[in-house]
Backbone and ligand atoms as CSV (ligand in chain L), in Angstrom:
chain,resi,resn,atom,element,x,y,z
A,1,MET,N,N,13.243,8.389,-15.413
A,1,MET,CA,C,13.598,9.584,-14.676
A,1,MET,C,C,15.180,9.797,-14.800
A,2,LYS,N,N,15.565,10.901,-15.116
A,2,LYS,CA,C,17.010,11.189,-15.373
A,2,LYS,C,C,17.694,11.657,-14.126
A,3,LEU,N,N,18.610,11.059,-13.596
A,3,LEU,CA,C,19.296,11.545,-12.422
A,3,LEU,C,C,20.279,12.735,-12.649
A,4,ASP,N,N,19.965,13.804,-12.913
A,4,ASP,CA,C,20.818,14.835,-13.308
A,4,ASP,C,C,21.196,15.905,-12.205
A,5,ASN,N,N,20.494,15.637,-11.101
A,5,ASN,CA,C,20.873,16.524,-9.912
A,5,ASN,C,C,20.649,15.803,-8.523
A,6,LEU,N,N,21.112,16.533,-7.448
A,6,LEU,CA,C,21.109,15.869,-6.073
A,6,LEU,C,C,19.782,15.532,-5.728
A,7,LYS,N,N,18.576,16.520,-6.243
A,7,LYS,CA,C,17.292,16.170,-5.742
A,7,LYS,C,C,16.748,14.842,-6.561
A,8,GLN,N,N,17.255,14.724,-7.674
A,8,GLN,CA,C,16.805,13.444,-8.345
A,8,GLN,C,C,17.351,12.223,-7.595
A,9,LEU,N,N,18.741,12.358,-7.238
A,9,LEU,CA,C,19.354,11.266,-6.418
A,9,LEU,C,C,18.572,10.951,-5.227
A,10,TYR,N,N,18.168,12.275,-4.577
A,10,TYR,CA,C,17.585,11.968,-3.220
A,10,TYR,C,C,16.147,11.236,-3.305
A,11,ILE,N,N,15.487,11.477,-4.429
A,11,ILE,CA,C,14.310,10.869,-4.714
A,11,ILE,C,C,14.441,9.528,-4.888
A,12,HIS,N,N,15.706,9.033,-5.741
A,12,HIS,CA,C,16.048,7.704,-5.942
A,12,HIS,C,C,16.137,7.020,-4.528
A,13,GLU,N,N,17.066,7.702,-3.797
A,13,GLU,CA,C,17.296,7.130,-2.303
A,13,GLU,C,C,16.164,6.946,-1.567
A,14,LEU,N,N,15.075,7.824,-1.684
A,14,LEU,CA,C,13.857,7.547,-0.979
A,14,LEU,C,C,12.996,6.416,-1.466
A,15,ASN,N,N,13.075,6.246,-2.790
A,15,ASN,CA,C,12.376,5.039,-3.317
A,15,ASN,C,C,13.061,3.800,-2.662
A,16,ASP,N,N,14.243,3.801,-2.861
A,16,ASP,CA,C,15.094,2.507,-2.455
A,16,ASP,C,C,14.719,2.286,-1.027
A,17,LEU,N,N,14.727,3.250,0.013
A,17,LEU,CA,C,14.144,3.120,1.389
A,17,LEU,C,C,12.811,2.740,1.384
A,18,TYR,N,N,11.822,3.181,0.611
A,18,TYR,CA,C,10.637,2.846,0.747
A,18,TYR,C,C,10.297,1.378,0.191
A,19,SER,N,N,11.048,0.871,-0.786
A,19,SER,CA,C,10.971,-0.515,-1.136
A,19,SER,C,C,11.624,-1.399,0.028
A,20,ALA,N,N,12.722,-1.047,0.507
A,20,ALA,CA,C,13.344,-1.688,1.553
A,20,ALA,C,C,12.504,-1.974,2.828
A,21,GLU,N,N,11.741,-0.746,3.250
A,21,GLU,CA,C,10.878,-1.034,4.283
A,21,GLU,C,C,9.726,-1.760,4.204
A,22,ASN,N,N,9.186,-1.659,2.988
A,22,ASN,CA,C,7.945,-2.581,2.589
A,22,ASN,C,C,8.439,-4.102,2.448
A,23,GLN,N,N,9.746,-4.281,2.031
A,23,GLN,CA,C,10.171,-5.745,1.959
A,23,GLN,C,C,10.195,-6.180,3.719
A,24,ILE,N,N,10.781,-5.376,4.367
A,24,ILE,CA,C,11.035,-5.616,5.933
A,24,ILE,C,C,9.524,-5.885,6.532
A,25,LEU,N,N,8.624,-5.110,6.212
A,25,LEU,CA,C,7.198,-5.339,6.548
A,25,LEU,C,C,6.671,-6.673,6.442
A,26,GLU,N,N,7.217,-7.308,5.285
A,26,GLU,CA,C,6.803,-8.644,4.905
A,26,GLU,C,C,7.532,-9.692,5.519
A,27,ALA,N,N,8.887,-9.255,5.823
A,27,ALA,CA,C,9.873,-10.506,6.306
A,27,ALA,C,C,9.544,-10.390,7.985
A,28,LEU,N,N,9.433,-9.418,8.691
A,28,LEU,CA,C,9.457,-9.391,10.031
A,28,LEU,C,C,8.477,-10.550,10.645
A,29,PRO,N,N,7.083,-10.454,10.186
A,29,PRO,CA,C,6.133,-11.614,10.714
A,29,PRO,C,C,6.839,-12.942,10.701
A,30,LYS,N,N,7.525,-13.223,9.663
A,30,LYS,CA,C,8.231,-14.479,9.408
A,30,LYS,C,C,9.277,-14.841,10.403
A,31,MET,N,N,9.967,-13.645,10.931
A,31,MET,CA,C,10.969,-13.770,11.700
A,31,MET,C,C,10.430,-13.887,13.237
A,32,VAL,N,N,9.421,-13.241,13.503
A,32,VAL,CA,C,8.424,-13.486,14.796
A,32,VAL,C,C,8.233,-14.997,14.962
A,33,GLU,N,N,7.658,-15.211,13.922
A,33,GLU,CA,C,7.063,-16.765,13.799
A,33,GLU,C,C,8.420,-17.961,13.941
A,34,ALA,N,N,9.532,-17.606,13.344
A,34,ALA,CA,C,10.525,-18.392,13.347
A,34,ALA,C,C,11.359,-18.664,14.814
A,35,THR,N,N,11.090,-17.621,15.698
A,35,THR,CA,C,11.750,-17.797,16.922
A,35,THR,C,C,10.970,-18.243,18.117
A,36,ASP,N,N,11.459,-18.892,18.998
A,36,ASP,CA,C,10.824,-19.429,20.304
A,36,ASP,C,C,11.224,-18.461,21.483
A,37,ASP,N,N,12.195,-17.719,21.129
A,37,ASP,CA,C,12.727,-16.794,22.283
A,37,ASP,C,C,11.744,-15.600,22.398
A,38,SER,N,N,11.132,-15.484,23.597
A,38,SER,CA,C,10.159,-14.491,23.808
A,38,SER,C,C,10.723,-13.112,23.729
A,39,ARG,N,N,11.792,-12.761,24.113
A,39,ARG,CA,C,12.594,-11.519,24.150
A,39,ARG,C,C,12.828,-11.009,22.543
A,40,LEU,N,N,13.127,-12.140,21.897
A,40,LEU,CA,C,13.642,-11.949,20.458
A,40,LEU,C,C,12.273,-11.639,19.673
A,41,LYS,N,N,11.338,-12.529,19.965
A,41,LYS,CA,C,9.842,-12.267,19.361
A,41,LYS,C,C,9.470,-10.771,19.548
A,42,ASN,N,N,9.445,-10.320,20.878
A,42,ASN,CA,C,9.075,-9.075,21.185
A,42,ASN,C,C,9.872,-7.936,20.418
A,43,ALA,N,N,11.080,-8.174,20.495
A,43,ALA,CA,C,12.079,-7.169,19.759
A,43,ALA,C,C,11.568,-7.097,18.126
A,44,PHE,N,N,11.274,-8.204,17.632
A,44,PHE,CA,C,10.918,-8.136,16.311
A,44,PHE,C,C,9.597,-7.570,16.019
A,45,MET,N,N,8.622,-7.867,17.056
A,45,MET,CA,C,7.208,-7.345,16.899
A,45,MET,C,C,7.260,-5.789,17.213
A,46,LYS,N,N,8.053,-5.335,17.995
A,46,LYS,CA,C,8.190,-3.973,18.257
A,46,LYS,C,C,8.728,-3.266,17.040
A,47,HIS,N,N,9.800,-3.898,16.277
A,47,HIS,CA,C,10.287,-3.413,15.334
A,47,HIS,C,C,9.241,-3.272,13.958
A,48,LEU,N,N,8.547,-4.188,14.030
A,48,LEU,CA,C,7.254,-4.259,12.941
A,48,LEU,C,C,6.504,-2.997,13.212
A,49,GLU,N,N,6.082,-2.644,14.276
A,49,GLU,CA,C,5.196,-1.538,14.560
A,49,GLU,C,C,6.072,-0.233,14.211
A,50,LEU,N,N,7.345,-0.043,14.689
A,50,LEU,CA,C,8.134,0.919,14.094
A,50,LEU,C,C,8.148,1.093,12.798
A,51,THR,N,N,8.319,0.078,11.976
A,51,THR,CA,C,8.476,0.026,10.584
A,51,THR,C,C,7.269,0.529,9.872
A,52,LYS,N,N,6.152,0.374,10.423
A,52,LYS,CA,C,4.823,0.913,9.886
A,52,LYS,C,C,4.976,2.436,9.965
A,53,HIS,N,N,5.484,2.910,10.881
A,53,HIS,CA,C,5.619,4.486,11.299
A,53,HIS,C,C,6.747,4.988,10.144
A,54,GLN,N,N,7.567,4.156,9.796
A,54,GLN,CA,C,8.733,4.654,9.091
A,54,GLN,C,C,8.328,4.660,7.647
A,55,VAL,N,N,7.309,3.620,7.225
A,55,VAL,CA,C,6.713,3.859,5.835
A,55,VAL,C,C,6.014,5.103,5.761
A,56,ARG,N,N,5.244,5.333,6.957
A,56,ARG,CA,C,4.244,6.542,6.736
A,56,ARG,C,C,5.170,7.612,6.721
A,57,ARG,N,N,6.200,7.923,7.274
A,57,ARG,CA,C,7.190,9.102,7.258
A,57,ARG,C,C,7.686,9.156,5.614
A,58,LEU,N,N,7.933,8.206,5.162
A,58,LEU,CA,C,8.414,8.163,3.795
A,58,LEU,C,C,7.320,8.718,2.769
A,59,GLU,N,N,6.078,8.180,3.106
A,59,GLU,CA,C,4.946,8.724,2.274
A,59,GLU,C,C,4.624,10.073,2.431
A,60,GLU,N,N,4.831,10.578,3.739
A,60,GLU,CA,C,4.740,11.972,4.011
A,60,GLU,C,C,5.644,12.767,3.187
A,61,ILE,N,N,6.882,12.197,3.205
A,61,ILE,CA,C,8.074,13.019,2.318
A,61,ILE,C,C,7.573,12.926,1.120
A,62,PHE,N,N,7.237,11.942,0.426
A,62,PHE,CA,C,6.762,11.863,-0.896
A,62,PHE,C,C,5.653,12.996,-1.291
A,63,ASP,N,N,4.843,12.988,-0.360
A,63,ASP,CA,C,3.613,13.935,-0.460
A,63,ASP,C,C,4.233,15.533,-0.551
A,64,GLN,N,N,5.071,15.775,0.403
A,64,GLN,CA,C,5.627,17.100,0.459
A,64,GLN,C,C,6.479,17.409,-0.794
A,65,LEU,N,N,7.097,16.283,-1.382
A,65,LEU,CA,C,7.871,16.691,-2.650
A,65,LEU,C,C,6.986,16.562,-3.846
A,66,GLY,N,N,5.544,16.228,-3.694
A,66,GLY,CA,C,4.638,16.112,-4.855
A,66,GLY,C,C,5.206,14.876,-5.898
A,67,GLU,N,N,5.689,13.822,-5.164
A,67,GLU,CA,C,6.330,12.787,-5.883
A,67,GLU,C,C,5.490,11.552,-5.373
A,68,LYS,N,N,5.382,10.545,-6.447
A,68,LYS,CA,C,4.818,9.382,-6.084
A,68,LYS,C,C,5.893,8.227,-5.952
A,69,ALA,N,N,5.806,7.445,-4.828
A,69,ALA,CA,C,6.738,6.381,-4.715
A,69,ALA,C,C,6.587,5.392,-5.849
A,70,GLU,N,N,7.956,5.069,-6.361
A,70,GLU,CA,C,7.777,4.132,-7.496
A,70,GLU,C,C,7.762,2.686,-7.114
A,71,SER,N,N,7.538,1.668,-7.998
A,71,SER,CA,C,7.389,0.287,-7.467
A,71,SER,C,C,8.604,-0.451,-7.665
A,72,SER,N,N,9.733,0.364,-8.039
A,72,SER,CA,C,11.006,-0.418,-8.167
A,72,SER,C,C,11.440,-1.084,-6.822
A,73,LYS,N,N,12.044,-2.359,-7.000
A,73,LYS,CA,C,12.477,-3.121,-5.985
A,73,LYS,C,C,13.895,-2.813,-5.557
A,74,CYS,N,N,14.205,-2.700,-4.121
A,74,CYS,CA,C,15.422,-2.462,-3.578
A,74,CYS,C,C,16.101,-3.877,-3.668
A,75,GLU,N,N,17.120,-4.123,-4.645
A,75,GLU,CA,C,17.759,-5.369,-4.785
A,75,GLU,C,C,18.741,-5.724,-3.589
A,76,GLY,N,N,19.289,-4.642,-2.934
A,76,GLY,CA,C,20.154,-4.764,-1.599
A,76,GLY,C,C,19.299,-5.406,-0.550
A,77,MET,N,N,18.288,-4.932,-0.232
A,77,MET,CA,C,17.359,-5.474,0.800
A,77,MET,C,C,16.938,-6.836,0.480
A,78,LYS,N,N,16.462,-7.067,-0.790
A,78,LYS,CA,C,15.999,-8.514,-1.193
A,78,LYS,C,C,17.104,-9.411,-0.774
A,79,GLY,N,N,18.364,-9.134,-1.263
A,79,GLY,CA,C,19.448,-10.020,-1.015
A,79,GLY,C,C,19.594,-10.386,0.475
A,80,ILE,N,N,19.592,-9.289,1.242
A,80,ILE,CA,C,19.835,-9.365,2.571
A,80,ILE,C,C,18.693,-10.364,3.347
A,81,ILE,N,N,17.411,-10.052,2.967
A,81,ILE,CA,C,16.248,-10.705,3.424
A,81,ILE,C,C,16.257,-12.190,2.913
A,82,LYS,N,N,16.665,-12.398,1.861
A,82,LYS,CA,C,16.736,-13.817,1.168
A,82,LYS,C,C,17.698,-14.562,1.980
A,83,GLU,N,N,18.799,-14.055,2.289
A,83,GLU,CA,C,19.754,-14.795,2.998
A,83,GLU,C,C,19.392,-15.058,4.447
A,84,GLY,N,N,18.603,-14.167,5.274
A,84,GLY,CA,C,17.991,-14.412,6.451
A,84,GLY,C,C,16.977,-15.599,6.298
A,85,GLU,N,N,16.186,-15.552,5.169
A,85,GLU,CA,C,15.016,-16.425,5.159
A,85,GLU,C,C,15.558,-17.829,4.777
A,86,SER,N,N,16.880,-17.962,4.343
A,86,SER,CA,C,17.515,-19.275,3.970
A,86,SER,C,C,17.573,-19.950,5.243
A,87,PHE,N,N,17.899,-19.418,6.387
A,87,PHE,CA,C,18.024,-20.039,7.746
A,87,PHE,C,C,16.893,-20.453,8.106
A,88,ILE,N,N,15.644,-19.761,8.041
A,88,ILE,CA,C,14.394,-20.189,8.404
A,88,ILE,C,C,13.902,-21.293,7.655
A,89,LYS,N,N,14.268,-21.312,6.328
A,89,LYS,CA,C,13.613,-22.347,5.445
A,89,LYS,C,C,14.539,-23.561,5.576
A,90,LYS,N,N,15.783,-23.384,6.378
A,90,LYS,CA,C,16.692,-24.525,6.417
A,90,LYS,C,C,17.173,-24.813,4.952
A,91,ASP,N,N,17.557,-23.924,4.112
A,91,ASP,CA,C,17.761,-24.034,2.751
A,91,ASP,C,C,19.204,-24.809,2.531
A,92,LYS,N,N,19.215,-25.894,2.100
A,92,LYS,CA,C,20.583,-26.676,1.902
A,92,LYS,C,C,21.373,-26.281,0.863
A,93,SER,N,N,21.033,-25.217,-0.100
A,93,SER,CA,C,21.951,-24.648,-0.832
A,93,SER,C,C,22.840,-23.518,-0.199
A,94,PHE,N,N,22.085,-23.087,0.947
A,94,PHE,CA,C,22.808,-22.078,1.472
A,94,PHE,C,C,23.645,-22.509,2.681
A,95,PHE,N,N,23.330,-23.468,3.521
A,95,PHE,CA,C,24.150,-24.002,4.508
A,95,PHE,C,C,23.744,-25.446,4.625
A,96,ARG,N,N,24.205,-26.196,5.514
A,96,ARG,CA,C,23.990,-27.718,5.570
A,96,ARG,C,C,22.479,-28.026,5.573
A,97,GLY,N,N,21.812,-26.889,6.218
A,97,GLY,CA,C,20.349,-27.278,6.103
A,97,GLY,C,C,19.717,-27.692,7.402
A,98,ASP,N,N,20.552,-27.976,8.460
A,98,ASP,CA,C,20.107,-28.407,9.865
A,98,ASP,C,C,20.643,-27.338,10.665
A,99,ILE,N,N,19.805,-26.824,11.608
A,99,ILE,CA,C,19.955,-25.621,12.465
A,99,ILE,C,C,19.416,-25.813,13.792
A,100,ASP,N,N,20.079,-25.690,14.762
A,100,ASP,CA,C,19.584,-25.866,16.097
A,100,ASP,C,C,18.714,-24.525,16.354
A,101,ASN,N,N,17.596,-24.665,17.242
A,101,ASN,CA,C,16.853,-23.397,17.489
A,101,ASN,C,C,17.581,-22.254,18.041
A,102,ASP,N,N,18.561,-22.494,18.963
A,102,ASP,CA,C,19.299,-21.383,19.476
A,102,ASP,C,C,20.185,-20.725,18.480
A,103,VAL,N,N,20.740,-21.644,17.594
A,103,VAL,CA,C,21.701,-21.119,16.764
A,103,VAL,C,C,20.891,-20.131,15.660
A,104,LEU,N,N,19.657,-20.798,15.463
A,104,LEU,CA,C,18.879,-19.893,14.538
A,104,LEU,C,C,18.514,-18.737,15.128
A,105,ASP,N,N,18.278,-18.541,16.210
A,105,ASP,CA,C,17.902,-17.086,16.947
A,105,ASP,C,C,19.321,-16.155,16.603
A,106,ALA,N,N,20.581,-16.758,16.882
A,106,ALA,CA,C,21.582,-16.072,16.744
A,106,ALA,C,C,21.739,-15.604,15.218
A,107,ALA,N,N,21.316,-16.515,14.242
A,107,ALA,CA,C,21.398,-16.152,13.018
A,107,ALA,C,C,20.348,-15.131,12.460
A,108,LEU,N,N,19.234,-15.152,13.138
A,108,LEU,CA,C,18.103,-14.048,12.925
A,108,LEU,C,C,18.642,-12.851,13.470
A,109,ILE,N,N,19.203,-12.635,14.455
A,109,ILE,CA,C,19.754,-11.383,15.002
A,109,ILE,C,C,20.715,-10.815,14.014
A,110,ALA,N,N,21.641,-11.739,13.575
A,110,ALA,CA,C,22.737,-11.486,12.611
A,110,ALA,C,C,22.015,-10.695,11.324
A,111,SER,N,N,21.032,-11.527,11.004
A,111,SER,CA,C,20.372,-11.095,9.751
A,111,SER,C,C,19.742,-9.648,9.954
A,112,ALA,N,N,19.077,-9.511,11.084
A,112,ALA,CA,C,18.187,-8.434,11.322
A,112,ALA,C,C,19.232,-7.139,11.491
A,113,GLN,N,N,20.358,-7.467,12.100
A,113,GLN,CA,C,21.322,-6.399,12.162
A,113,GLN,C,C,21.962,-6.080,10.776
A,114,ARG,N,N,21.966,-6.875,9.879
A,114,ARG,CA,C,22.443,-6.563,8.343
A,114,ARG,C,C,21.332,-5.647,7.946
A,115,VAL,N,N,20.106,-5.858,8.210
A,115,VAL,CA,C,19.049,-5.134,7.658
A,115,VAL,C,C,19.093,-3.750,8.319
A,116,GLU,N,N,19.383,-3.573,9.609
A,116,GLU,CA,C,19.427,-2.303,10.067
A,116,GLU,C,C,20.554,-1.450,9.803
A,117,HIS,N,N,21.729,-2.103,9.342
A,117,HIS,CA,C,22.835,-1.492,9.043
A,117,HIS,C,C,22.651,-0.920,7.500
A,118,TYR,N,N,21.986,-1.575,6.640
A,118,TYR,CA,C,21.624,-1.163,5.162
A,118,TYR,C,C,20.665,0.062,5.504
A,119,GLU,N,N,19.799,0.058,6.408
A,119,GLU,CA,C,18.910,1.214,6.529
A,119,GLU,C,C,19.659,2.483,7.111
A,120,ILE,N,N,20.436,2.159,7.994
A,120,ILE,CA,C,21.254,3.267,8.749
A,120,ILE,C,C,21.986,4.066,7.682
A,121,SER,N,N,22.613,3.219,6.791
A,121,SER,CA,C,23.311,3.709,5.685
A,121,SER,C,C,22.468,4.657,4.827
A,122,GLY,N,N,21.466,4.045,4.295
A,122,GLY,CA,C,20.449,4.583,3.408
A,122,GLY,C,C,19.690,5.954,4.010
A,123,TYR,N,N,19.395,5.793,5.331
A,123,TYR,CA,C,18.721,7.179,5.810
A,123,TYR,C,C,19.776,8.131,6.145
A,124,GLY,N,N,20.989,7.820,6.589
A,124,GLY,CA,C,21.935,8.817,6.913
A,124,GLY,C,C,22.319,9.548,5.556
A,125,THR,N,N,22.357,9.007,4.425
A,125,THR,CA,C,22.532,9.679,3.091
A,125,THR,C,C,21.307,10.531,2.734
A,126,ALA,N,N,20.137,9.902,2.899
A,126,ALA,CA,C,18.850,10.678,2.467
A,126,ALA,C,C,18.786,11.876,3.480
A,127,ARG,N,N,19.135,11.659,4.661
A,127,ARG,CA,C,19.035,13.020,5.833
A,127,ARG,C,C,19.990,13.907,5.243
A,128,THR,N,N,21.116,13.521,5.039
A,128,THR,CA,C,22.084,14.473,4.513
A,128,THR,C,C,21.845,15.298,3.230
A,129,TYR,N,N,21.345,14.605,2.384
A,129,TYR,CA,C,20.769,15.166,1.091
A,129,TYR,C,C,19.746,16.098,1.371
A,130,ALA,N,N,18.737,15.687,2.123
A,130,ALA,CA,C,17.555,16.582,2.433
A,130,ALA,C,C,18.077,18.069,3.170
A,131,LYS,N,N,18.964,17.757,3.859
A,131,LYS,CA,C,19.649,18.953,4.619
A,131,LYS,C,C,20.246,19.825,3.565
A,132,HIS,N,N,20.925,19.379,2.714
A,132,HIS,CA,C,21.671,20.053,1.649
A,132,HIS,C,C,20.878,20.806,0.778
A,133,LEU,N,N,19.631,20.109,0.429
A,133,LEU,CA,C,18.651,20.607,-0.358
A,133,LEU,C,C,17.470,21.617,0.245
A,134,GLY,N,N,17.769,21.794,1.391
A,134,GLY,CA,C,16.975,22.840,2.110
A,134,GLY,C,C,15.648,22.230,2.750
A,135,TYR,N,N,15.300,21.099,2.613
A,135,TYR,CA,C,14.154,20.360,3.243
A,135,TYR,C,C,14.377,19.836,4.697
A,136,THR,N,N,14.215,21.023,5.507
A,136,THR,CA,C,14.616,20.761,6.839
A,136,THR,C,C,13.586,19.899,7.721
A,137,GLU,N,N,12.338,19.806,7.275
A,137,GLU,CA,C,11.387,19.219,7.956
A,137,GLU,C,C,11.737,17.673,7.486
A,138,GLN,N,N,11.909,17.480,6.198
A,138,GLN,CA,C,12.043,16.187,5.807
A,138,GLN,C,C,13.309,15.593,6.484
A,139,ALA,N,N,14.465,16.480,6.574
A,139,ALA,CA,C,15.554,16.040,7.358
A,139,ALA,C,C,15.247,15.522,8.734
A,140,SER,N,N,14.507,16.099,9.295
A,140,SER,CA,C,14.223,15.755,10.684
A,140,SER,C,C,13.354,14.565,10.753
A,141,LEU,N,N,12.432,14.408,9.711
A,141,LEU,CA,C,11.587,13.130,9.823
A,141,LEU,C,C,12.595,11.836,9.368
A,142,LEU,N,N,13.754,12.086,8.530
A,142,LEU,CA,C,14.651,11.025,8.334
A,142,LEU,C,C,15.452,10.672,9.514
A,143,GLN,N,N,15.713,11.920,10.083
A,143,GLN,CA,C,16.639,11.705,11.415
A,143,GLN,C,C,15.731,10.682,12.405
A,144,GLN,N,N,14.693,11.000,12.561
A,144,GLN,CA,C,13.837,10.339,13.602
A,144,GLN,C,C,14.021,8.871,13.188
A,145,THR,N,N,13.705,8.429,11.927
A,145,THR,CA,C,13.883,7.019,11.688
A,145,THR,C,C,15.229,6.558,11.741
A,146,LEU,N,N,16.259,7.426,11.442
A,146,LEU,CA,C,17.717,7.015,11.710
A,146,LEU,C,C,17.888,6.736,13.124
A,147,ASP,N,N,17.307,7.565,14.043
A,147,ASP,CA,C,17.593,7.315,15.452
A,147,ASP,C,C,16.807,5.798,15.793
A,148,GLU,N,N,15.798,5.567,15.264
A,148,GLU,CA,C,15.100,4.498,15.670
A,148,GLU,C,C,15.885,3.119,15.227
A,149,GLU,N,N,16.371,3.320,14.025
A,149,GLU,CA,C,17.050,2.141,13.509
A,149,GLU,C,C,18.391,1.783,14.295
A,150,SER,N,N,19.048,2.997,14.787
A,150,SER,CA,C,20.303,2.854,15.475
A,150,SER,C,C,19.965,2.195,16.955
A,151,ARG,N,N,18.821,2.553,17.329
A,151,ARG,CA,C,18.473,2.141,18.755
A,151,ARG,C,C,18.278,0.670,18.585
A,152,THR,N,N,17.331,0.376,17.539
A,152,THR,CA,C,17.055,-1.234,17.291
A,152,THR,C,C,18.350,-1.880,17.202
A,153,ASP,N,N,19.407,-1.346,16.433
A,153,ASP,CA,C,20.730,-2.236,16.231
A,153,ASP,C,C,21.168,-2.387,17.575
A,154,ARG,N,N,21.297,-1.365,18.433
A,154,ARG,CA,C,21.892,-1.293,19.732
A,154,ARG,C,C,21.274,-2.404,20.790
A,155,GLU,N,N,19.810,-2.393,20.608
A,155,GLU,CA,C,19.058,-3.276,21.393
A,155,GLU,C,C,19.259,-4.847,20.897
A,156,LEU,N,N,19.483,-4.906,19.668
A,156,LEU,CA,C,19.722,-6.347,19.105
A,156,LEU,C,C,21.117,-6.666,19.493
A,157,THR,N,N,22.015,-5.919,19.558
A,157,THR,CA,C,23.499,-6.311,20.041
A,157,THR,C,C,23.448,-6.710,21.528
A,158,GLU,N,N,22.622,-5.925,22.350
A,158,GLU,CA,C,22.386,-6.231,23.838
A,158,GLU,C,C,21.857,-7.616,24.002
A,159,LEU,N,N,20.899,-7.900,23.195
A,159,LEU,CA,C,19.952,-9.242,23.249
A,159,LEU,C,C,20.873,-10.377,22.929
A,160,ALA,N,N,21.820,-9.978,21.808
A,160,ALA,CA,C,22.705,-11.053,21.374
A,160,ALA,C,C,23.776,-11.376,22.580
A,161,GLU,N,N,24.362,-10.380,22.788
A,161,GLU,CA,C,25.415,-10.516,23.843
A,161,GLU,C,C,25.147,-10.945,25.190
A,162,SER,N,N,23.808,-10.745,25.630
A,162,SER,CA,C,23.463,-10.907,27.029
A,162,SER,C,C,22.795,-12.393,27.107
A,163,SER,N,N,22.093,-12.759,26.005
A,163,SER,CA,C,21.584,-14.128,26.226
A,163,SER,C,C,21.747,-15.109,24.853
A,164,VAL,N,N,21.103,-14.616,23.583
A,164,VAL,CA,C,21.048,-15.468,22.445
A,164,VAL,C,C,22.393,-16.064,22.129
A,165,ASN,N,N,23.373,-15.211,22.095
A,165,ASN,CA,C,24.818,-15.884,21.649
A,165,ASN,C,C,25.192,-16.843,22.697
A,166,ILE,N,N,25.035,-16.584,24.002
A,166,ILE,CA,C,25.383,-17.496,25.041
A,166,ILE,C,C,24.597,-18.956,25.027
A,167,LYS,N,N,23.195,-18.691,24.572
A,167,LYS,CA,C,22.547,-20.078,24.383
A,167,LYS,C,C,22.941,-20.740,23.193
A,168,ALA,N,N,23.453,-20.169,22.099
A,168,ALA,CA,C,23.702,-20.666,20.868
A,168,ALA,C,C,25.284,-21.348,21.188
A,169,ALA,N,N,26.030,-20.800,22.058
A,169,ALA,CA,C,27.347,-21.294,22.346
A,169,ALA,C,C,27.356,-22.428,23.139
A,170,LYS,N,N,26.402,-22.899,23.701
A,170,LYS,CA,C,26.430,-23.990,24.703
A,170,LYS,C,C,26.801,-25.430,23.940
L,1,FE2,FE,FE,13.136,0.433,8.917
């Protein structure tokens, strides 16, 4: 596919997001498993459900465009998730390999927020392209996901500041 206009770049962005969301779908259950903090577990489980809807929204947009999602892998998300998983796997090449459970929770939130910020950036761009290209309905679907990602990000900040970081600081 030649990227010779904004519509092609829009489709490229949508594919990137589609790959990112699918990688998140695989990563979230491991994050749920990795924490003993019930509030954090719930936050990740809630986001897993939201993510399933977000994948469906993207599929609806591909349908509207008469396009098929490509199987290309979003390398940006792959790297962010890999770093997060290095904490869970206690990867000695990434840090010393020992991590306290409460510190792991703080690291999991930091990693989840990196994911959210990547998505906020991608969805913001895609929404703006959709608007410019006159795809009003697609712009509003993308805005819905963007709002969910922003809300998740705020909830994670709240959880970090009100409890997880405090426990990790002890
Ligand atoms: Fe998402």
